[in-house]
N, C-alpha and C positions, 0 to 999 in steps of 0.2 A: 684918675685918683679915686680910690674907693672911699665912700663916705661911711661915717660911723653911725649916724642917726638913721638907721634903716627903719622903714615903716612896713611891717609885714601884716598882710591880711590873710586870715584863715577862715574859710567857709567850710563848716564841718557839720556832721550829723550829731552823733552823741560822743561826748568827750570820754576819754579813758585816762586812768591815772598815769600810765607810762608815757602818754603823749604830753601831758601837763608837766611831768618830771623832766622830760627832754627839753621842753620849751623854757622851763625855769633854769635849767643848766645852760642853755644857749644864752640867756640874758645875763647870767653870771659872767660869761665870757665876753659878752657884747652888751655892756650895761647902757649904752646910748641908744639902743634899738627899742622900738615900740611894737608890740604885737596886739592886734585886735582880732578877737575870735567871735565869729557869729556861729551859734550852735543851737541844737535842739536839746530840750531838757533831758536829763539822765534817766536811764531805765530804773524802775522800781525794783527789778531783779538784780541790779548791780549798783547799789547806792554808794558810789565812791565819795569820799571826802577829799576835796582838793585844797592844797595850799598853793596860792598863786603869787608869783613874783609881782612886785609893784608896777612893773611895766607891761603887765598883761591886762587888757580890758575885755571883759566878757559881755556879749550882747545876745540876749535870748531871741532867737529867730521868731518865735511865736508872738513876740511883743511888737513886731515891726510889720507894717504893711509893705507891700512891694515898693511903693513910692518912697516911704520913709527909709527903707533899707538902701534903696539906690542912692538917696541923698546922703545917708551916713557914709557909704563907701566913697562917694565923691568928696566928702569932707576929709576923710582919712587920707585919700590920694596915696595909696600904697605903692611901694617900690616893686612888689610882686605879690601874687596871690597863690595860696595853696588850697586846693579844693578837694574835699571828700564828701560826696553826697550828691550824686547826679540826679536823684529824684526831685531835687528842687530846681525847677526851670529858671528861677531868678538867679541862682548860683551860676548857671550856665551863661545866662545873659550878661551878668557882671563880668565873668571870665572873658567872654567874647569881646566885650567892650575894651577891657584892659589890654587884651592881646592886640587889638587894632591900634591901641595907643602906644604899642611898643614895649609893654610891660611883660616880664616873664609870668606865665600862668602855668602852674604845675598841677597836674591831675594825679590824684592817688587812685591807683588801680589795685584793689586787693583780691579780686577773684581771678581764677585761672581757667584756661580753656579745657573744657571737658568733652567737646565734640557733640554736645547736645544739639538737637534740631534748632532750638531757639537761638543758640549762640551762632550756629552756622549761618542761618538766614539773617541774623542781626549784625554780622560782621561789617557789611558794606555801609548800611546807614549809620551804625555806631561810629565807624571809622570816619565818616564825613563829619558827624557831629563833634566828636572829640577833637579832631584836628582843626576845626574852625574855632574852638574855644581854648585850646591848650597848646603851649609851646613845648612842654616837657611832661614826662610821666615819672612818678616816683612810686616804686612798688616794693612790697616786702621781700620777695625771694625770686628764685630762678623760674618757678612756674608762672608767676605773674609777669615776669620779664618777657617771656615768650609770648604771652597773650598781648601785652602792650605792643610788642613788635608786630603781631598780627593785625592790630588795630591801627597800624600806620605810623607809629612812633619809631624813628630811626634809632639805631643802637646807641649813638652818642647822645640822644635825647632822653635816655632811660637811666635812672639810678635805682639801685636796690637798697634794702635795709631800712624801709620806712617804719615798719613795726619793730621798734627796739624796746625791749623790756627795761625797766629800771633795775639794773642788776645790783645797784647798791643795797637793795632790799633783799636780794636773793643769793648773792655770791656766798659760797661756802667758806666759813671761817675755820682755820685749822684748829682753833680752840674748841670748836663745837664738835662733839663726837656723837655720831648716830649710834643708837643701841645696836650692838652686834650679836646679842644673844636673845633667846626667847622668841616670842611671836613676832612675825614680820607683818608689816602694815602696807597696804596699797592705798594710795591717795588719789582722789579725784577732786578737782576744783573747777567749778563752772556753773552755768545756769542749768536748772533742772527742767529741761525742755526735750521734746521728742527727738529732734535731730541730733542731740548730743548722745543718744543711745544709752542713757543712764539706766533706764529700767532693764534693758537687755544686759547691761554690765552687771547689775546687782543680781539678777536671776542667774546668770551664768556663773558668777562667783560663788553663789550659794550652792549651785548644783555641784560644782567641783569640790567645794568644802565638804558637802554631805557625802560624796562618793569616796573621796580620797583622804579626808580628815587631815589635810595639809595645814600647817601651823601659820595661817595668815588671817588677818582681819582687813576690813575695808572701811576707809573713812571718806564720806561724801560731804563736800563743803559747797554750799550754794543755796540760792533761792529760785523759785519758779513754780509754774502751775502743777508740776508733778510731785512737789515736796510732800504732800500727804497721800500720795498714791504708790509710793515705792515700798517694797517688801520690808517688813520689820524682822530683825534678827539680832541675837546677841553678838553676832560677828560683824555687824554693820553699824557704824556710828554716823549719825547725821548731825552736821553743824551748819548753822545759818551762815549767810554771806559774811565773809571776813575781809577786813581791809587789807590791802597788799602788804603793809608793813608788819602784819601779824601772821602772814602765811608761812614765813620762814620757820617759825616755831613748830608749825604742823609738819613741815618738811623734815625737821630734825627727828620726828618720831615716825617717819615713813621710810620705806625701803625701795619703793618704786612709785612712779606717777603714771596715771592712765588718762587718756583722752580718746574715747571710742566713737566719736562723732561720725555720722553717715557722710556728712560733708561739712567742711570748715574752710572758709576762704584762706585763713592763715592759722590762728591759734597761738597767741602770744604766750599762753601758759606753758607751751613746750619749751620756749626760750627761758622762761622764769625758772622752771623746775629742773631743767638741764643744769642751770647755773648752781642749783643747790646741791648738785652731786647725786641726783637720782637717775637710775635707768628709766627709760620711757617706754610705755606700751601705747600704741595708737594705731588708728586705721590708716590705710594708704590714701585716703581721700581728704587729707588735711594738708593745707598748703605749706605749713611750717615743717611738715615731716621731712621734706627734701633738704631743709636747712639744718635740722637739729637731731634727726634720728636716722641711724643706719642699722638696718636689721641685723641682729646677732653681733653688733659691735657695741652700741651703747643702749640697745633696747630691742623691741620686737614690733614688727609691723604686720597687721592682719588685714584681710580683704574687707573693705568697707561693706557694711550691710549683711555680712555673712556670720550667722551665729555659730556655724561650725568652725569657721576660721578663728573667730573670737575665742571659742572654747579651747581649741587646740593651742592657740598662742598663750592664752592666759594660764593654761595648765602647765605649759613649758616654763613660763616665768615663775610660777608658784613652786616649781621643783628646783629652782636655783638655791644654792646655799648663800650664806652671808658674804663669803669672800667673793663669789662670782658676782653678786649684786654690787659690791663695793667697787670692784674693778670696772664694771660697766658704768657705774656712777662717775668714776674719775674721767672716763672717756666722754661722758656727757658734759662735764665741765669744759673740756677741750672744745667740744662742738659749740658750746654757748658763746664762746669768744668770737665767733664769726661775725656777729653784729654787735656794735658797741656804741655808747653814747657820744664819744668824741668824734667818730666818723659821721654819725647822724648830724651833729651840729655843724660839722664842716660842710656837709651837703647842703644844709639849710643856708649857711653863709654864702656858699657859691651861688645859689639862686638869688639871694638878696643882692649880691654884688654885680649881677649881670646887667 
């Protein structure tokens, strides 16, 4: 017989709004459950404001010594643990202890196999470590699924769909009409850091704009160390970090979304802005690309780290007319439905009931 008062322990790094939203929804469906989250303080570059369900308790990891945190977990006595943050050795020790006691311990694996020397030589020791601490793996998409399998998790022990955007904030409403005439707008949302390739994006956009005089503008939304180092132009608008609930308004004034990162383990923004009905331009080294972007179907994919490929692909996008962009955007909506909140909650419930 399945019990209703499930006690769920989450050992996490930095919380994100979409995770909190999914947990809140889970507790709406399962109000007798209790969730304790041990986490590291949020990034100053992404200062999310969280609204928490009454049955969620937050515990700042930095306020607990190893001894006190171990005692806290013993007092919680969870039915299962979900862990993201391998850098914390105590998280691993706690998971190992719970697994030995017969509790399901679920490892979040959000990176994918790239074939790097470090990954190849690390496969065997990492495989031993993870299998000693975790009974299951929960991954975002197919690329991470393959890596989890390489790390020793059997197919039946791996679930996909961990990173699920809060689509209630992003799903396109038929009453909302995107501007179809006049200047088109390309939207970027993310941290302003080097690996996101934001400087290269702005430079390439302005080069194409100057050469071909195409009727596009670029909107860059986010905070980070590069925010005062990016090129200034009348065709580029910079906006500070914006809470997720306000991003949809920006999407209504956009005609495509771009994420040019050199490498991104997943990239939930692809899910979010596909749901708004925007075609997507991104690099091929973003984990979420395999889930939400098909080249020349609902967007464009360029070779990661190649300025030539970025320029060619961006120029191709900027030559599309409004109707072509709208058709691709509708296909993005179809793609966005591959991962949803109800399935996410069902996966969490299945783990809690084991």
